[in-house]
Backbone as JSON Lines, residues from 0, in Angstrom:
{"i":0,"aa":"M","n":[0.34,181.78,140.87],"ca":[1.74,182.02,140.74],"c":[1.91,183.26,139.86]}
{"i":1,"aa":"T","n":[2.59,184.26,140.39],"ca":[2.74,185.52,139.67],"c":[4.18,185.99,139.7]}
{"i":2,"aa":"G","n":[4.47,186.89,138.79],"ca":[5.74,187.59,138.77],"c":[5.48,189.07,138.9]}
{"i":3,"aa":"R","n":[6.42,189.82,139.5],"ca":[6.25,191.27,139.7],"c":[7.35,192.02,138.96]}
{"i":4,"aa":"L","n":[6.99,193.18,138.45],"ca":[7.93,194.09,137.83],"c":[7.61,195.48,138.36]}
{"i":5,"aa":"G","n":[8.62,196.15,138.91],"ca":[8.31,197.44,139.53],"c":[9.46,198.42,139.54]}
{"i":6,"aa":"Y","n":[9.19,199.53,140.19],"ca":[10.14,200.64,140.32],"c":[10.3,200.95,141.8]}
{"i":7,"aa":"T","n":[11.56,201.0,142.25],"ca":[11.81,201.33,143.65],"c":[12.04,202.83,143.8]}
{"i":8,"aa":"F","n":[11.67,203.33,144.97],"ca":[11.83,204.76,145.26],"c":[12.14,204.93,146.73]}
{"i":9,"aa":"G","n":[12.42,206.13,147.14],"ca":[12.79,206.43,148.52],"c":[14.28,206.65,148.6]}
{"i":10,"aa":"R","n":[14.71,207.19,149.72],"ca":[16.12,207.53,149.92],"c":[17.0,206.29,149.79]}
{"i":11,"aa":"L","n":[16.56,205.15,150.35],"ca":[17.34,203.91,150.29],"c":[16.64,202.84,149.44]}
{"i":12,"aa":"G","n":[15.68,203.25,148.65],"ca":[14.95,202.26,147.84],"c":[13.99,201.42,148.65]}
{"i":13,"aa":"E","n":[13.48,201.99,149.73],"ca":[12.59,201.21,150.61],"c":[11.15,201.11,150.11]}
{"i":14,"aa":"G","n":[10.79,201.86,149.1],"ca":[9.44,201.78,148.53],"c":[9.48,201.15,147.14]}
{"i":15,"aa":"M","n":[8.39,200.52,146.76],"ca":[8.31,199.92,145.43],"c":[6.87,199.98,144.93]}
{"i":16,"aa":"V","n":[6.7,200.44,143.69],"ca":[5.43,200.39,142.99],"c":[5.58,199.3,141.93]}
{"i":17,"aa":"Y","n":[4.6,198.42,141.79],"ca":[4.79,197.28,140.89],"c":[3.49,196.87,140.21]}
{"i":18,"aa":"A","n":[3.66,196.14,139.13],"ca":[2.56,195.44,138.45],"c":[2.91,193.96,138.48]}
{"i":19,"aa":"K","n":[1.89,193.12,138.42],"ca":[2.13,191.69,138.49],"c":[1.18,190.95,137.57]}
{"i":20,"aa":"G","n":[1.52,189.75,137.22],"ca":[0.67,188.93,136.38],"c":[1.11,187.49,136.43]}
{"i":21,"aa":"G","n":[0.2,186.6,136.04],"ca":[0.56,185.18,136.04],"c":[-0.64,184.28,135.97]}
{"i":22,"aa":"A","n":[-0.44,183.05,136.4],"ca":[-1.47,182.0,136.36],"c":[-2.2,181.93,137.7]}
{"i":23,"aa":"A","n":[-3.45,181.49,137.64],"ca":[-4.24,181.32,138.87],"c":[-5.03,180.04,138.77]}
{"i":24,"aa":"W","n":[-5.35,179.46,139.9],"ca":[-6.22,178.29,139.92],"c":[-7.06,178.32,141.19]}
{"i":25,"aa":"A","n":[-8.22,177.68,141.1],"ca":[-9.15,177.64,142.23],"c":[-9.86,176.29,142.24]}
{"i":26,"aa":"K","n":[-10.15,175.8,143.42],"ca":[-10.9,174.55,143.55],"c":[-12.34,174.92,143.88]}
{"i":27,"aa":"D","n":[-13.26,174.6,142.97],"ca":[-14.69,174.87,143.17],"c":[-15.37,173.61,143.65]}
{"i":28,"aa":"R","n":[-16.32,173.78,144.59],"ca":[-17.13,172.67,145.09],"c":[-18.6,173.02,144.89]}
{"i":29,"aa":"Y","n":[-19.37,172.04,144.41],"ca":[-20.8,172.22,144.17],"c":[-21.56,171.2,144.99]}
{"i":30,"aa":"Q","n":[-22.68,171.63,145.57],"ca":[-23.52,170.72,146.35],"c":[-24.98,171.08,146.13]}
{"i":31,"aa":"F","n":[-25.79,170.09,145.82],"ca":[-27.23,170.3,145.67],"c":[-27.95,169.15,146.33]}
{"i":32,"aa":"N","n":[-28.8,169.44,147.3],"ca":[-29.63,168.45,147.97],"c":[-31.08,168.78,147.65]}
{"i":33,"aa":"G","n":[-31.81,167.82,147.18],"ca":[-33.19,168.08,146.83],"c":[-33.97,166.79,146.7]}
{"i":34,"aa":"Q","n":[-35.09,166.89,146.04],"ca":[-35.91,165.72,145.81],"c":[-36.72,165.91,144.54]}
{"i":35,"aa":"V","n":[-37.03,164.8,143.9],"ca":[-37.86,164.83,142.7],"c":[-39.27,164.44,143.12]}
{"i":36,"aa":"L","n":[-40.22,165.33,142.85],"ca":[-41.62,165.11,143.18],"c":[-42.35,164.7,141.9]}
{"i":37,"aa":"T","n":[-42.91,163.5,141.9],"ca":[-43.6,162.98,140.72],"c":[-45.05,162.69,141.09]}
{"i":38,"aa":"S","n":[-45.98,163.22,140.3],"ca":[-47.39,162.95,140.54],"c":[-47.83,161.78,139.65]}
{"i":39,"aa":"V","n":[-48.99,161.23,139.94],"ca":[-49.5,160.08,139.21],"c":[-49.75,160.43,137.74]}
{"i":40,"aa":"C","n":[-50.07,161.67,137.43],"ca":[-50.34,162.04,136.06],"c":[-49.05,162.22,135.24]}
{"i":41,"aa":"G","n":[-47.88,162.03,135.84],"ca":[-46.62,162.07,135.1],"c":[-45.9,163.41,135.14]}
{"i":42,"aa":"V","n":[-46.35,164.36,135.94],"ca":[-45.67,165.65,136.05],"c":[-44.51,165.51,137.02]}
{"i":43,"aa":"V","n":[-43.31,165.93,136.59],"ca":[-42.12,165.82,137.43],"c":[-41.63,167.24,137.75]}
{"i":44,"aa":"A","n":[-41.29,167.47,139.03],"ca":[-40.76,168.76,139.45],"c":[-39.62,168.54,140.43]}
{"i":45,"aa":"I","n":[-38.55,169.32,140.29],"ca":[-37.44,169.27,141.24],"c":[-37.7,170.35,142.28]}
{"i":46,"aa":"V","n":[-37.75,169.94,143.54],"ca":[-38.07,170.87,144.63],"c":[-36.99,170.78,145.69]}
{"i":47,"aa":"P","n":[-36.71,171.88,146.41],"ca":[-35.72,171.82,147.49],"c":[-36.2,170.95,148.64]}
{"i":48,"aa":"S","n":[-35.27,170.36,149.37],"ca":[-35.61,169.53,150.54],"c":[-35.83,170.44,151.74]}
{"i":49,"aa":"P","n":[-36.6,170.08,152.72],"ca":[-37.66,169.08,152.71],"c":[-38.95,169.66,152.14]}
{"i":50,"aa":"Q","n":[-39.82,168.82,151.63],"ca":[-41.08,169.26,151.03],"c":[-42.18,168.29,151.47]}
{"i":51,"aa":"C","n":[-43.33,168.82,151.75],"ca":[-44.47,168.0,152.16],"c":[-45.18,167.49,150.9]}
{"i":52,"aa":"V","n":[-45.52,166.21,150.88],"ca":[-46.16,165.61,149.72],"c":[-47.59,165.25,150.07]}
{"i":53,"aa":"V","n":[-48.52,165.62,149.18],"ca":[-49.93,165.3,149.38],"c":[-50.48,164.65,148.12]}
{"i":54,"aa":"G","n":[-51.55,163.9,148.25],"ca":[-52.21,163.31,147.1],"c":[-51.49,162.09,146.58]}
{"i":55,"aa":"N","n":[-51.7,161.79,145.3],"ca":[-51.12,160.61,144.67],"c":[-49.76,160.95,144.04]}
{"i":56,"aa":"S","n":[-48.78,161.26,144.88],"ca":[-47.45,161.64,144.44],"c":[-46.42,160.85,145.22]}
{"i":57,"aa":"F","n":[-45.23,160.76,144.69],"ca":[-44.14,160.17,145.45],"c":[-42.88,161.0,145.26]}
{"i":58,"aa":"V","n":[-41.97,160.88,146.22],"ca":[-40.77,161.71,146.27],"c":[-39.54,160.81,146.22]}
{"i":59,"aa":"T","n":[-38.56,161.21,145.39],"ca":[-37.27,160.53,145.36],"c":[-36.21,161.54,145.76]}
{"i":60,"aa":"P","n":[-35.61,161.39,146.96],"ca":[-34.57,162.34,147.37],"c":[-33.25,162.06,146.63]}
{"i":61,"aa":"F","n":[-32.45,163.1,146.45],"ca":[-31.13,162.93,145.86],"c":[-30.16,163.97,146.41]}
{"i":62,"aa":"N","n":[-28.91,163.63,146.36],"ca":[-27.82,164.52,146.76],"c":[-26.79,164.51,145.64]}
{"i":63,"aa":"F","n":[-26.37,165.69,145.22],"ca":[-25.38,165.8,144.16],"c":[-24.23,166.65,144.65]}
{"i":64,"aa":"G","n":[-23.02,166.18,144.44],"ca":[-21.84,166.95,144.8],"c":[-20.74,166.73,143.78]}
{"i":65,"aa":"A","n":[-19.98,167.76,143.5],"ca":[-18.87,167.66,142.56],"c":[-17.83,168.72,142.91]}
{"i":66,"aa":"S","n":[-16.64,168.54,142.39],"ca":[-15.6,169.55,142.55],"c":[-14.72,169.55,141.3]}
{"i":67,"aa":"E","n":[-14.07,170.68,141.08],"ca":[-13.17,170.79,139.94],"c":[-12.12,171.85,140.26]}
{"i":68,"aa":"T","n":[-10.97,171.71,139.63],"ca":[-9.93,172.72,139.73],"c":[-9.95,173.51,138.43]}
{"i":69,"aa":"R","n":[-10.2,174.81,138.54],"ca":[-10.27,175.68,137.36],"c":[-8.99,176.49,137.25]}
{"i":70,"aa":"V","n":[-8.49,176.62,136.03],"ca":[-7.26,177.35,135.76],"c":[-7.61,178.65,135.04]}
{"i":71,"aa":"G","n":[-6.96,179.73,135.41],"ca":[-7.21,181.02,134.79],"c":[-5.97,181.89,134.84]}
{"i":72,"aa":"W","n":[-6.19,183.2,134.86],"ca":[-5.09,184.14,134.87],"c":[-5.36,185.25,135.88]}
{"i":73,"aa":"T","n":[-4.3,185.97,136.23],"ca":[-4.42,187.05,137.2],"c":[-3.5,188.21,136.83]}
{"i":74,"aa":"V","n":[-3.93,189.41,137.13],"ca":[-3.11,190.61,137.01],"c":[-3.34,191.45,138.26]}
{"i":75,"aa":"G","n":[-2.41,192.32,138.57],"ca":[-2.58,193.15,139.75],"c":[-1.56,194.27,139.78]}
{"i":76,"aa":"A","n":[-1.68,195.11,140.79],"ca":[-0.76,196.22,141.01],"c":[-0.7,196.5,142.5]}
{"i":77,"aa":"G","n":[0.39,197.1,142.93],"ca":[0.51,197.38,144.35],"c":[1.67,198.31,144.67]}
{"i":78,"aa":"V","n":[1.76,198.61,145.96],"ca":[2.86,199.4,146.49],"c":[3.35,198.69,147.75]}
{"i":79,"aa":"E","n":[4.67,198.61,147.91],"ca":[5.27,197.93,149.06],"c":[6.3,198.86,149.7]}
{"i":80,"aa":"W","n":[6.38,198.81,151.03],"ca":[7.29,199.68,151.76],"c":[8.06,198.85,152.79]}
{"i":81,"aa":"A","n":[9.39,198.94,152.75],"ca":[10.24,198.24,153.73],"c":[10.18,199.0,155.06]}
{"i":82,"aa":"V","n":[9.76,198.31,156.12],"ca":[9.6,198.94,157.42],"c":[10.83,198.72,158.29]}
{"i":83,"aa":"W","n":[11.27,197.47,158.41],"ca":[12.48,197.12,159.14],"c":[13.36,196.29,158.23]}
{"i":84,"aa":"E","n":[14.4,195.74,158.77],"ca":[15.38,195.0,157.98],"c":[14.76,193.9,157.11]}
{"i":85,"aa":"N","n":[13.96,193.03,157.68],"ca":[13.36,191.93,156.93],"c":[11.83,192.0,156.9]}
{"i":86,"aa":"W","n":[11.25,193.16,157.17],"ca":[9.79,193.3,157.23],"c":[9.33,194.39,156.25]}
{"i":87,"aa":"S","n":[8.21,194.13,155.6],"ca":[7.62,195.14,154.72],"c":[6.1,195.06,154.82]}
{"i":88,"aa":"V","n":[5.43,196.12,154.42],"ca":[3.98,196.16,154.33],"c":[3.63,196.5,152.89]}
{"i":89,"aa":"K","n":[2.48,195.99,152.44],"ca":[2.09,196.29,151.07],"c":[0.57,196.4,150.95]}
{"i":90,"aa":"L","n":[0.18,197.17,149.96],"ca":[-1.21,197.32,149.58],"c":[-1.28,196.86,148.13]}
{"i":91,"aa":"E","n":[-2.19,195.9,147.85],"ca":[-2.2,195.27,146.54],"c":[-3.62,195.03,146.08]}
{"i":92,"aa":"Y","n":[-3.84,195.15,144.78],"ca":[-5.11,194.81,144.14],"c":[-4.84,193.68,143.17]}
{"i":93,"aa":"D","n":[-5.69,192.64,143.21],"ca":[-5.56,191.49,142.31],"c":[-6.87,191.26,141.59]}
{"i":94,"aa":"Y","n":[-6.78,190.98,140.3],"ca":[-7.94,190.59,139.5],"c":[-7.68,189.17,139.0]}
{"i":95,"aa":"L","n":[-8.67,188.28,139.2],"ca":[-8.55,186.9,138.76],"c":[-9.69,186.59,137.8]}
{"i":96,"aa":"D","n":[-9.4,185.82,136.76],"ca":[-10.42,185.44,135.78],"c":[-10.28,183.96,135.49]}
{"i":97,"aa":"F","n":[-11.4,183.24,135.66],"ca":[-11.42,181.8,135.42],"c":[-12.4,181.43,134.31]}
{"i":98,"aa":"G","n":[-12.8,182.39,133.49],"ca":[-13.8,182.11,132.47],"c":[-15.17,182.05,133.1]}
{"i":99,"aa":"S","n":[-16.14,181.51,132.39],"ca":[-17.49,181.41,132.94],"c":[-18.02,180.0,132.79]}
{"i":100,"aa":"R","n":[-18.9,179.64,133.69],"ca":[-19.57,178.34,133.66],"c":[-21.04,178.59,133.99]}
{"i":101,"aa":"H","n":[-21.92,177.74,133.48],"ca":[-23.31,177.77,133.92],"c":[-23.87,176.36,133.86]}
{"i":102,"aa":"C","n":[-24.89,176.16,134.65],"ca":[-25.49,174.85,134.8],"c":[-27.0,174.99,134.69]}
{"i":103,"aa":"D","n":[-27.61,174.18,133.84],"ca":[-29.06,174.17,133.71],"c":[-29.62,172.92,134.37]}
{"i":104,"aa":"I","n":[-30.62,173.09,135.21],"ca":[-31.32,171.96,135.81],"c":[-32.65,171.83,135.09]}
{"i":105,"aa":"Q","n":[-32.87,170.68,134.52],"ca":[-34.1,170.46,133.76],"c":[-34.83,169.25,134.28]}
């Protein structure tokens, strides 16, 4: 959700240069499918699926999925031109920032 503030130009005010800013949100989805490979000596390794197992080892498959809605901010700038009575075209640049996240698999 953004608001715009700009300057109109042209003979009838049909052009507009503007800046914008506001709130942004995105729904992120995460998915990881894999398996845990454990050997008899107690060594554990996470490996991508599918994997061939040899020797005295066993495999435990797992699937992990999650989602979240992240909130951030946005700024942008653009130019818009009225073409017909109720039609316009615009060229716009938007920058969105949602902070940073990282995940460690151990």
